[in-house]
NUMIMI-677914 format. One line per field, with one value per residue (C-alpha): residue in three letters; x, z, y. Coordinates in pm, 1 decimal, decimal comma. Layout:
N
residuo: ala  ...
X: X  ...
Z: Z  ...
Y: Y  ...
***
This chain:
221
residuo: met  arg  val  leu  his  asp  pro  glu  leu  glu  arg  leu  leu  asp  gly  leu  his  ala  arg  ser  asp  gly  gln  val  ala  ala  leu  arg  arg  tyr  glu  thr  glu  arg  thr  lys  gln  thr  pro  met  gly  glu  val  lys  ala  phe  leu  ser  asp  lys  leu  val  ala  leu  asp  arg  asp  lys  ala  gln  phe  cys  tyr  gln  leu  cys  arg  ala  thr  asn  ala  arg  arg  ile  val  glu  ile  gly  thr  ser  phe  gly  val  ser  thr  leu  tyr  leu  ala  ala  ala  val  arg  asp  asn  val  arg  ala  gly  gly  gly  gly  gly  val  val  ile  gly  thr  glu  tyr  glu  pro  asp  lys  ala  ser  ala  ala  arg  ala  his  phe  ala  glu  ala  gly  leu  ser  gly  phe  ile  asp  leu  arg  glu  gly  asp  leu  arg  glu  thr  leu  lys  gln  ile  gln  gly  pro  val  asp  phe  met  leu  val  asp  ile  trp  ile  gly  met  ala  arg  pro  ala  leu  glu  leu  val  thr  pro  his  leu  lys  pro  gly  ala  ile  val  ile  cys  asp  asn  thr  glu  arg  tyr  arg  asn  glu  tyr  ala  asp  tyr  phe  ala  phe  leu  glu  gln  ser  gly  phe  arg  thr  met  thr  leu  pro  phe  asp  gly  gly  leu  glu  met  ser  val  arg  cys  gln  pro
X: 9509,2  9295,7  9079,8  8831,0  8724,2  8666,3  8910,2  8838,1  8878,5  9189,7  9347,5  9281,2  9424,1  9730,9  9817,3  9755,6  9958,0  10244,3  10243,7  10234,4  10509,3  10727,7  10705,5  10801,7  11178,1  11137,4  10890,6  11123,1  11419,4  11227,2  11099,3  11455,8  11597,1  11331,5  11339,5  11086,6  11182,1  11082,7  10798,9  10463,2  10404,4  10711,3  10595,6  10249,6  10402,4  10620,0  10326,5  10080,7  10132,5  10211,3  9945,7  10065,9  9841,1  9775,4  9987,8  9810,3  9812,3  9672,9  9400,3  9306,3  9293,3  9052,3  8835,5  8825,0  8738,6  8454,8  8315,9  8345,1  8160,2  7906,4  8014,2  7767,5  7877,0  8248,3  8449,3  8788,8  9024,0  9258,7  9137,8  9425,6  9387,6  9127,4  9315,9  9207,3  8863,0  8812,8  8872,4  8630,7  8364,7  8404,9  8341,0  8024,4  7907,0  7965,1  7790,1  7490,8  7484,2  7493,7  7237,7  7044,9  6997,8  7243,1  7578,0  7833,7  8198,2  8237,0  8576,7  8772,0  9026,7  9163,7  9341,7  9103,6  9328,5  9355,4  8980,0  8921,6  9159,8  8995,4  8649,2  8776,7  8904,2  8572,1  8385,6  8624,4  8565,8  8187,9  8185,6  8089,7  7742,8  7891,1  8120,1  8047,1  8375,2  8381,8  8633,4  8788,7  8893,5  8769,7  8701,9  8417,9  8322,7  8278,2  8054,0  7750,1  7749,3  7408,2  7373,9  7610,8  7956,9  8076,4  8436,1  8689,0  9023,7  9275,7  9556,4  9637,7  9881,6  9949,2  9848,6  9497,0  9448,3  9322,6  9094,9  8936,8  8884,3  8735,8  8479,3  8378,6  8388,5  8039,0  7903,2  8092,2  7863,2  7973,8  8212,6  8310,4  8665,8  8915,5  9229,2  9521,4  9835,4  10203,3  10149,5  10466,4  10691,7  10571,4  10490,9  10595,5  10418,4  10094,1  10104,8  9793,9  9604,7  9686,4  9590,4  9246,4  9200,2  9273,7  9048,5  8761,4  8713,0  8884,2  9067,7  9365,9  9655,5  9932,5  9930,5  10264,3  10222,7  10503,0  10519,1  10250,0  9874,6  9662,9  9337,5  9111,8  8762,9  8505,0  8404,0  8189,2  7929,1
Z: 10069,9  10146,1  9866,6  10055,1  10331,9  10558,8  10854,9  10984,5  10643,3  10574,6  10901,7  10804,0  10456,9  10595,9  10791,0  10496,9  10258,1  10508,0  10537,0  10159,6  10102,6  10352,8  10140,1  9807,1  9838,8  9919,7  9631,5  9380,2  9502,4  9480,3  9134,5  9017,8  9170,7  9086,8  8755,3  8528,2  8699,6  9044,8  9165,9  9169,7  9520,7  9637,3  9465,6  9624,4  9966,7  9935,4  9825,3  10083,2  10327,6  10070,0  10018,1  9665,6  9701,7  9427,3  9489,9  9688,8  9405,4  9160,2  9403,7  9465,1  9090,0  9055,4  9331,3  9149,4  8815,8  8975,2  9141,9  8822,0  8618,9  8891,8  8870,4  9038,7  8915,7  8937,5  8878,1  9042,6  8918,5  9199,6  9542,7  9755,6  10102,7  9974,8  9973,9  9630,1  9690,1  9978,9  9750,5  9490,9  9749,6  9904,1  9560,7  9516,2  9866,1  9801,4  9464,0  9628,9  9903,8  9646,5  9402,6  9567,6  9423,7  9475,7  9366,6  9416,7  9370,2  9246,1  9372,2  9283,3  9493,5  9447,4  9783,8  10075,7  10341,5  10148,1  10088,4  10461,6  10547,7  10287,8  10431,3  10775,8  10633,0  10457,0  10783,2  10975,4  10717,5  10725,3  10350,1  10335,3  10208,0  9890,3  9810,0  9656,4  9698,4  9489,4  9603,5  9362,2  8998,4  8828,4  8511,1  8710,3  8955,0  8682,3  8459,7  8607,2  8604,6  8603,9  8473,8  8286,6  8434,5  8462,3  8573,1  8589,6  8769,9  8663,4  8913,4  8900,5  8758,4  8405,2  8256,2  8395,6  8275,3  7927,0  8032,5  8291,1  8041,4  7788,5  8047,5  8157,5  7823,7  7711,4  8027,7  7994,6  7899,7  7618,2  7774,2  8058,4  8187,7  8239,3  8443,2  8436,7  8648,2  8547,8  8171,4  8102,7  8332,9  8179,2  7826,4  7651,6  7901,0  7840,6  7463,2  7463,8  7677,2  7436,5  7139,9  7290,7  7360,0  6997,0  6846,1  7083,5  7011,6  7312,1  7302,6  7535,3  7670,8  7921,4  8202,6  8358,3  8701,2  8840,5  8620,0  8390,8  8439,2  8137,4  8097,4  7835,1  7729,8  7579,9  7258,6  7084,5  7228,4
Y: 12542,9  12238,9  12097,3  11881,5  12123,4  11822,3  11835,9  11484,4  11324,0  11529,8  11410,0  11049,4  11107,7  11285,7  10972,6  10739,7  10955,1  10971,3  10593,2  10553,0  10810,8  10627,7  10312,1  10470,0  10417,8  10047,8  10005,3  10172,9  9968,5  9641,3  9730,3  9790,7  9473,6  9215,2  9031,4  8863,4  8538,1  8663,1  8435,8  8610,8  8481,5  8670,2  8987,4  8964,2  8901,8  9212,7  9427,5  9293,7  9581,9  9851,6  10118,5  10210,1  10513,3  10765,3  11074,3  11345,0  11602,2  11347,1  11242,7  11605,7  11661,8  11367,3  11513,2  11846,4  11682,8  11487,4  11799,0  12004,7  11740,5  11654,2  11289,8  11054,6  10710,6  10643,2  10325,5  10284,5  10014,7  9916,6  10027,0  9891,3  10047,1  10293,8  10624,6  10747,2  10594,9  10835,5  11134,2  10999,1  10917,9  11263,7  11414,7  11205,2  11296,6  11666,1  11649,7  11483,1  11743,6  12022,0  11884,3  11604,4  11258,3  10976,4  10844,0  10569,3  10478,4  10120,3  10006,0  9692,7  9506,3  9155,8  9109,7  9032,3  9188,6  9515,2  9518,8  9472,7  9757,0  9979,8  9916,0  10013,7  10342,2  10404,1  10351,7  10578,0  10852,6  10806,5  10740,7  10371,9  10459,5  10605,5  10308,9  9969,2  9779,5  9464,9  9207,7  8957,2  8939,3  9256,1  9058,9  8903,1  9178,5  9441,5  9233,4  9406,3  9785,6  9948,7  10301,0  10531,1  10592,7  10953,0  10901,0  10618,5  10595,4  10329,9  10267,6  9897,3  9643,0  9763,9  9431,2  9475,0  9834,0  9749,1  9459,8  9688,3  9969,0  9725,8  9613,5  9961,9  10147,3  10034,3  10198,8  10528,1  10813,0  11047,5  11295,7  11062,9  11108,4  10824,9  10890,9  10645,5  10678,7  10659,1  10649,9  10849,9  10647,0  10319,0  10435,1  10113,8  9890,3  10080,2  10021,6  9798,7  10049,0  10331,9  10117,1  10058,5  10430,3  10509,0  10244,6  10321,9  10689,7  10848,5  11180,4  11161,8  11363,5  11297,9  11552,4  11657,8  11501,1  11283,4  10974,0  11113,2  11109,4  11017,2  11206,8  11052,6  11161,0  10925,4  11101,4  10841,2  10604,6
***
């Protein structure tokens, strides 16, 4: 059963998910073979054409959460080619259609080529009007966030997960949901992220999706 009830968007996403799924084996192999001494330039070159998209079931789950909570202001950490952004923007669009008002997904992407590809996908889906994609270092691009944030998705280099959450947390409304990918697969690497969740008044649990999906709720302002 389809979640989005938007045939054109679903066709676009089918193609993007297929492309992303086809890259998984190469990504896993490279991750296993590379070492701490591998030059960062080499790593970036390898990843330049990789979608690294959020799994379809996880993205659908995020869409459902945003619809259930009537999320209107969403922050996404790590847009890449914009696959998960499309789900989030579709949720905002559908919430606006159902209840009026406005809404936006604030996306973040460091790589210019990926940001350009993402914008093309947003335009193809007719969702550009619901997305504010901020290109560059998120430690700069997320300094200004007006209004309370209802939902946040973290799917980025692990080392940037905590800095991103630290920047956005003051803007999260009580009850806001934060989703972070692969927290079971990389439990040790996420130690700083979990430490911040604990000291900042979040309630959190790891959901049994592939690799683990952390669902955290902001319980104190």
